[in-house]
MDAnalysis code that builds the backbone (N, CA, C; Angstrom):
import MDAnalysis as mda
import numpy as np

u = mda.Universe.empty(381, n_residues=127, atom_resindex=np.repeat(np.arange(127), 3), trajectory=True)
u.add_TopologyAttr("name", ["N", "CA", "C"] * 127)
u.add_TopologyAttr("resid", np.arange(1, 128))
u.add_TopologyAttr("resname", ["MET", "GLU", "LYS", "ILE", "SER", "GLU", "LYS", "LEU", "ILE", "SER", "THR", "GLU", "LYS", "ALA", "ARG", "GLU", "LEU", "GLN", "SER", "ASN", "TRP", "VAL", "GLY", "ASN", "GLN", "GLY", "MET", "ALA", "ILE", "GLU", "LYS", "ASN", "GLY", "PHE", "LYS", "ASP", "VAL", "ARG", "ASP", "PHE", "LEU", "PHE", "ASN", "VAL", "GLU", "ASP", "LEU", "GLN", "GLU", "TYR", "ILE", "ASP", "TYR", "VAL", "ARG", "VAL", "ARG", "SER", "ARG", "GLU", "GLN", "GLY", "ILE", "ASP", "ASN", "PRO", "GLY", "ILE", "ARG", "VAL", "PHE", "PHE", "GLY", "ALA", "TYR", "ALA", "ALA", "ASP", "LYS", "GLU", "ASN", "ASP", "ALA", "THR", "VAL", "PHE", "LEU", "SER", "PRO", "THR", "MET", "ASN", "ILE", "GLN", "GLU", "ARG", "ASN", "ALA", "ASP", "ASP", "HIS", "VAL", "PRO", "ASN", "ASN", "TYR", "GLU", "ILE", "SER", "PRO", "LEU", "ASN", "THR", "ILE", "GLN", "GLY", "GLY", "TYR", "PRO", "PRO", "ILE", "THR", "TYR", "THR", "GLY", "LYS", "GLY"])
u.atoms.positions = np.array([
    [0.843, -1.189, 0.005],
    [-0.015, -0.015, 0.007],
    [0.873, 1.255, 0.006],
    [0.561, 2.180, -0.867],
    [1.322, 3.384, -0.984],
    [1.102, 4.288, 0.228],
    [2.171, 4.917, 0.638],
    [2.014, 5.820, 1.815],
    [1.279, 7.127, 1.352],
    [0.305, 7.448, 2.133],
    [-0.495, 8.690, 1.780],
    [0.380, 9.909, 1.964],
    [1.301, 9.854, 2.868],
    [2.173, 11.037, 3.173],
    [2.956, 11.497, 1.934],
    [3.203, 10.548, 1.018],
    [3.920, 10.931, -0.240],
    [3.025, 11.681, -1.218],
    [1.709, 11.689, -1.022],
    [0.754, 12.261, -1.919],
    [0.196, 13.616, -1.368],
    [0.561, 13.966, -0.106],
    [0.009, 15.120, 0.515],
    [0.780, 16.385, 0.085],
    [0.098, 17.517, 0.124],
    [0.779, 18.758, -0.183],
    [0.807, 19.562, 1.128],
    [1.672, 20.574, 1.197],
    [1.733, 21.371, 2.384],
    [0.619, 22.459, 2.457],
    [0.412, 22.958, 3.605],
    [-0.522, 24.039, 3.754],
    [-0.187, 25.186, 2.915],
    [1.096, 25.502, 2.748],
    [1.548, 26.588, 1.971],
    [1.248, 26.369, 0.463],
    [1.445, 25.086, 0.015],
    [1.146, 24.765, -1.417],
    [-0.387, 24.898, -1.622],
    [-1.214, 24.468, -0.672],
    [-2.681, 24.562, -0.793],
    [-3.068, 26.021, -0.899],
    [-2.421, 26.856, -0.061],
    [-2.715, 28.327, -0.045],
    [-2.331, 28.839, -1.419],
    [-1.209, 28.480, -1.959],
    [-0.735, 28.962, -3.287],
    [-1.700, 28.542, -4.390],
    [-2.144, 27.304, -4.360],
    [-3.151, 26.830, -5.337],
    [-4.419, 27.606, -5.314],
    [-4.953, 27.863, -4.093],
    [-6.181, 28.628, -3.920],
    [-6.013, 30.063, -4.443],
    [-4.862, 30.636, -4.086],
    [-4.567, 31.955, -4.531],
    [-4.548, 32.074, -6.044],
    [-3.927, 31.086, -6.679],
    [-3.818, 31.090, -8.123],
    [-5.244, 31.020, -8.767],
    [-6.118, 30.212, -8.176],
    [-7.457, 30.064, -8.671],
    [-8.243, 31.398, -8.479],
    [-8.168, 31.929, -7.323],
    [-8.833, 33.192, -7.063],
    [-8.368, 34.257, -8.034],
    [-7.094, 34.346, -8.192],
    [-6.539, 35.391, -9.066],
    [-6.807, 35.133, -10.555],
    [-7.116, 33.979, -10.969],
    [-7.358, 33.726, -12.381],
    [-8.866, 33.416, -12.597],
    [-9.293, 32.187, -12.388],
    [-10.716, 31.812, -12.614],
    [-11.718, 32.660, -11.799],
    [-11.327, 32.817, -10.503],
    [-12.154, 33.579, -9.685],
    [-12.382, 34.990, -10.181],
    [-11.325, 35.620, -10.617],
    [-11.479, 37.008, -11.099],
    [-12.312, 37.046, -12.320],
    [-12.121, 36.097, -13.230],
    [-12.899, 36.077, -14.475],
    [-14.391, 35.983, -14.153],
    [-14.745, 35.163, -13.171],
    [-16.145, 34.976, -12.747],
    [-16.696, 36.284, -12.278],
    [-15.940, 36.886, -11.339],
    [-16.393, 38.145, -10.715],
    [-16.456, 39.307, -11.712],
    [-15.531, 39.304, -12.711],
    [-15.457, 40.329, -13.687],
    [-16.762, 40.321, -14.561],
    [-17.396, 39.207, -14.606],
    [-18.646, 39.088, -15.340],
    [-19.883, 39.285, -14.455],
    [-19.709, 39.849, -13.271],
    [-20.794, 40.184, -12.423],
    [-21.311, 39.084, -11.504],
    [-20.549, 38.019, -11.353],
    [-21.017, 36.896, -10.542],
    [-20.102, 36.745, -9.319],
    [-20.689, 36.242, -8.259],
    [-19.863, 35.847, -7.100],
    [-20.375, 34.407, -6.850],
    [-19.461, 33.445, -6.838],
    [-19.871, 32.111, -6.729],
    [-19.015, 31.385, -5.719],
    [-19.451, 30.180, -5.367],
    [-18.710, 29.380, -4.419],
    [-17.365, 28.952, -5.013],
    [-16.331, 28.666, -4.186],
    [-15.090, 28.197, -4.672],
    [-14.570, 27.083, -3.781],
    [-15.387, 26.671, -2.876],
    [-14.964, 25.448, -2.099],
    [-16.202, 24.615, -1.907],
    [-16.024, 23.320, -1.788],
    [-17.123, 22.351, -1.582],
    [-16.815, 21.361, -0.476],
    [-17.801, 21.232, 0.368],
    [-17.608, 20.362, 1.562],
    [-18.318, 19.077, 1.407],
    [-17.553, 17.965, 1.482],
    [-18.125, 16.626, 1.498],
    [-17.977, 16.039, 2.895],
    [-19.072, 15.345, 3.310],
    [-19.085, 14.563, 4.575],
    [-18.181, 13.350, 4.359],
    [-17.259, 13.054, 5.307],
    [-16.299, 12.024, 5.167],
    [-17.140, 10.624, 5.023],
    [-18.152, 10.537, 5.810],
    [-18.977, 9.249, 5.709],
    [-19.540, 9.074, 4.297],
    [-20.079, 10.166, 3.739],
    [-20.619, 10.072, 2.377],
    [-19.527, 9.697, 1.333],
    [-18.280, 10.286, 1.527],
    [-17.257, 9.962, 0.616],
    [-16.822, 8.527, 0.706],
    [-16.690, 8.060, 1.976],
    [-16.241, 6.669, 2.221],
    [-17.302, 5.718, 1.619],
    [-18.582, 6.026, 1.864],
    [-19.699, 5.174, 1.345],
    [-19.657, 5.138, -0.193],
    [-19.396, 6.270, -0.777],
    [-19.382, 6.372, -2.206],
    [-18.162, 5.521, -2.754],
    [-17.007, 5.717, -2.143],
    [-15.778, 4.972, -2.557],
    [-16.047, 3.506, -2.450],
    [-16.696, 3.041, -1.419],
    [-16.966, 1.581, -1.251],
    [-17.981, 1.165, -2.298],
    [-18.962, 1.990, -2.616],
    [-19.957, 1.703, -3.671],
    [-19.267, 1.549, -5.044],
    [-18.344, 2.519, -5.353],
    [-17.670, 2.410, -6.657],
    [-16.765, 1.226, -6.692],
    [-16.062, 0.844, -5.626],
    [-15.241, -0.344, -5.591],
    [-16.112, -1.573, -5.853],
    [-17.150, -1.764, -5.182],
    [-18.042, -2.942, -5.366],
    [-18.570, -3.015, -6.755],
    [-19.235, -1.911, -7.167],
    [-19.808, -1.925, -8.537],
    [-18.752, -2.110, -9.622],
    [-17.585, -1.563, -9.425],
    [-16.506, -1.720, -10.408],
    [-16.069, -3.131, -10.481],
    [-15.855, -3.753, -9.318],
    [-15.445, -5.179, -9.261],
    [-16.499, -6.130, -9.989],
    [-17.729, -5.761, -9.768],
    [-18.801, -6.515, -10.515],
    [-18.657, -6.419, -12.004],
    [-18.085, -5.333, -12.481],
    [-17.839, -5.185, -13.889],
    [-16.412, -5.630, -14.365],
    [-15.711, -6.225, -13.422],
    [-14.382, -6.656, -13.769],
    [-13.323, -5.513, -13.795],
    [-13.607, -4.434, -13.203],
    [-12.711, -3.273, -13.156],
    [-12.004, -3.313, -11.793],
    [-10.662, -3.566, -11.806],
    [-9.896, -3.741, -10.551],
    [-9.401, -2.476, -9.960],
    [-9.109, -1.439, -10.718],
    [-8.508, -0.201, -10.192],
    [-9.181, 0.974, -10.738],
    [-10.427, 1.252, -10.317],
    [-11.180, 2.433, -10.852],
    [-10.635, 3.729, -10.248],
    [-10.944, 4.808, -10.901],
    [-10.649, 6.084, -10.450],
    [-12.000, 6.860, -10.162],
    [-11.817, 7.985, -9.561],
    [-12.959, 8.918, -9.372],
    [-12.498, 10.295, -9.867],
    [-13.239, 10.790, -10.874],
    [-12.967, 12.045, -11.475],
    [-13.891, 13.127, -10.863],
    [-13.342, 14.365, -10.625],
    [-14.133, 15.422, -10.130],
    [-14.464, 16.384, -11.332],
    [-15.765, 16.617, -11.502],
    [-16.241, 17.483, -12.548],
    [-16.829, 18.765, -11.946],
    [-16.602, 19.896, -12.557],
    [-17.314, 21.090, -12.195],
    [-18.645, 21.035, -12.814],
    [-19.649, 21.589, -12.206],
    [-21.028, 21.669, -12.716],
    [-21.679, 22.952, -12.174],
    [-22.858, 23.147, -12.643],
    [-23.650, 24.348, -12.223],
    [-25.135, 24.002, -12.130],
    [-25.809, 24.496, -11.175],
    [-27.314, 24.392, -11.139],
    [-27.856, 25.498, -12.049],
    [-29.136, 25.731, -11.913],
    [-29.777, 26.661, -12.862],
    [-28.982, 27.984, -12.889],
    [-28.878, 28.484, -14.062],
    [-27.959, 29.683, -14.265],
    [-28.662, 30.944, -13.820],
    [-29.885, 30.920, -13.291],
    [-30.562, 32.150, -12.968],
    [-30.412, 32.479, -11.502],
    [-29.449, 31.895, -10.815],
    [-29.259, 32.274, -9.421],
    [-27.793, 32.325, -9.118],
    [-27.457, 33.032, -8.078],
    [-26.029, 33.119, -7.700],
    [-25.603, 31.837, -6.994],
    [-24.354, 31.662, -6.787],
    [-23.750, 30.488, -6.131],
    [-24.299, 29.184, -6.683],
    [-24.323, 29.084, -8.015],
    [-24.884, 27.903, -8.616],
    [-23.786, 26.888, -8.959],
    [-22.544, 27.095, -8.697],
    [-21.491, 26.131, -8.953],
    [-21.584, 24.913, -8.063],
    [-21.208, 23.799, -8.589],
    [-21.137, 22.571, -7.824],
    [-19.983, 21.713, -8.383],
    [-19.775, 20.595, -7.764],
    [-18.888, 19.554, -8.328],
    [-19.617, 18.211, -8.142],
    [-19.292, 17.296, -8.935],
    [-19.767, 15.916, -8.719],
    [-18.682, 14.996, -9.044],
    [-18.713, 13.854, -8.380],
    [-17.712, 12.820, -8.517],
    [-18.292, 11.727, -9.474],
    [-17.384, 11.306, -10.395],
    [-17.833, 10.324, -11.408],
    [-16.741, 9.261, -11.542],
    [-17.159, 8.022, -11.405],
    [-16.217, 6.912, -11.488],
    [-15.645, 6.741, -12.907],
    [-14.404, 6.213, -12.943],
    [-13.742, 5.902, -14.188],
    [-13.546, 4.374, -14.357],
    [-13.075, 4.026, -15.498],
    [-12.627, 2.623, -15.688],
    [-11.266, 2.425, -15.003],
    [-10.544, 1.397, -15.338],
    [-9.224, 1.153, -14.752],
    [-8.312, 2.377, -14.961],
    [-7.731, 2.822, -13.942],
    [-6.952, 4.085, -13.888],
    [-5.718, 3.956, -14.836],
    [-5.184, 2.759, -15.039],
    [-4.019, 2.629, -15.880],
    [-4.331, 2.500, -17.327],
    [-5.580, 2.278, -17.692],
    [-6.006, 2.055, -19.097],
    [-6.499, 3.375, -19.716],
    [-5.853, 3.827, -20.724],
    [-6.278, 5.090, -21.366],
    [-6.801, 4.793, -22.725],
    [-7.643, 5.681, -23.205],
    [-8.235, 5.547, -24.580],
    [-7.360, 6.175, -25.574],
    [-7.847, 6.254, -26.793],
    [-6.991, 6.877, -27.889],
    [-6.711, 8.346, -27.648],
    [-7.516, 9.044, -26.854],
    [-7.229, 10.441, -26.597],
    [-6.397, 10.600, -25.308],
    [-5.782, 9.460, -24.831],
    [-4.939, 9.390, -23.616],
    [-5.688, 9.825, -22.349],
    [-6.957, 9.505, -22.299],
    [-7.799, 9.691, -21.119],
    [-8.263, 8.426, -20.487],
    [-8.395, 8.352, -19.221],
    [-9.065, 7.195, -18.606],
    [-10.526, 7.347, -18.787],
    [-11.177, 6.444, -19.496],
    [-12.649, 6.644, -19.729],
    [-13.471, 6.730, -18.482],
    [-14.545, 7.485, -18.599],
    [-15.542, 7.505, -17.470],
    [-16.317, 6.215, -17.466],
    [-16.868, 5.781, -16.318],
    [-17.649, 4.624, -16.248],
    [-19.079, 5.101, -16.025],
    [-19.862, 5.180, -17.121],
    [-21.207, 5.674, -17.087],
    [-22.198, 4.663, -16.614],
    [-21.749, 3.472, -16.197],
    [-22.620, 2.445, -15.604],
    [-22.813, 2.615, -14.104],
    [-22.004, 3.506, -13.548],
    [-22.068, 3.766, -12.099],
    [-22.456, 5.210, -11.879],
    [-23.415, 5.462, -11.083],
    [-23.967, 6.863, -10.886],
    [-22.968, 7.724, -10.237],
    [-22.920, 9.033, -10.605],
    [-22.098, 10.048, -9.982],
    [-22.596, 10.441, -8.643],
    [-21.832, 11.115, -7.829],
    [-22.155, 11.616, -6.471],
    [-22.198, 13.133, -6.469],
    [-23.246, 13.691, -5.926],
    [-23.342, 15.148, -5.782],
    [-24.051, 15.489, -4.453],
    [-23.372, 15.206, -3.309],
    [-24.005, 15.477, -2.061],
    [-23.087, 16.421, -1.299],
    [-22.905, 17.582, -1.867],
    [-21.910, 18.546, -1.332],
    [-22.625, 19.780, -0.824],
    [-21.904, 20.557, -0.072],
    [-22.319, 21.845, 0.308],
    [-21.314, 22.810, -0.288],
    [-21.765, 23.786, -0.995],
    [-20.899, 24.819, -1.539],
    [-20.701, 25.919, -0.517],
    [-19.530, 26.447, -0.354],
    [-19.265, 27.495, 0.609],
    [-19.674, 28.846, 0.087],
    [-20.759, 29.376, 0.667],
    [-21.145, 30.756, 0.220],
    [-21.497, 31.560, 1.463],
    [-20.998, 32.750, 1.579],
    [-20.162, 33.443, 0.640],
    [-18.745, 32.770, 0.481],
    [-18.101, 33.037, -0.636],
    [-16.768, 32.385, -0.852],
    [-15.796, 32.651, 0.315],
    [-15.092, 31.611, 0.662],
    [-14.068, 31.727, 1.700],
    [-12.756, 31.419, 1.112],
    [-11.632, 31.815, 1.728],
    [-10.333, 31.586, 1.264],
    [-9.626, 30.634, 2.182],
    [-8.851, 29.728, 1.564],
    [-8.039, 28.780, 2.248],
    [-6.867, 29.491, 2.802],
    [-6.798, 29.652, 4.156],
    [-5.718, 30.382, 4.715],
    [-4.680, 29.531, 5.421],
    [-5.032, 28.239, 5.658],
    [-4.100, 27.358, 6.323],
    [-4.032, 27.643, 7.832],
    [-5.002, 28.438, 8.329],
    [-4.963, 28.724, 9.745],
    [-6.352, 28.401, 10.259],
    [-6.393, 27.950, 11.590],
    [-7.668, 27.566, 12.252],
    [-8.587, 28.622, 12.310],
])
C-alpha cells in the first residue's frame, strides 16, 4: 500500500493553489458580475460510502483499479452561487483511450451530495 504522506501537499502549497485560482478563474467569474462558491464540503462518511460503492460496482464489472474524477457543474443559471462539483467513476486508472484519457464509467452513478461554501471563503491554512 502506498503511503498517503507521499501524496499530501503542504498548507503553503494549498494556499498557493487557492490563490492562483482566485486570481485567475475567480477574477474572471467576478469580472462578469457573478460571485460564486469556490469550495465544496463533503461529509467523510458520504465519501467513504461512495468509494466503497464504486469499488463494489466496479469489481462486479471486472474493473480492478477504478478512479474517481471530479467534474465542475452548475445548477440553474438564474441564481447566484450555482457552482457545484460531482464525482464520477472511471474505468481502470492505468488504461487510457485513444485520446490518452481514462474513460468515465457511465454504468455507475455520480455523486453530488456537497455543500458549496457561500459566501466564498479563502483557504488560509490557519484555524
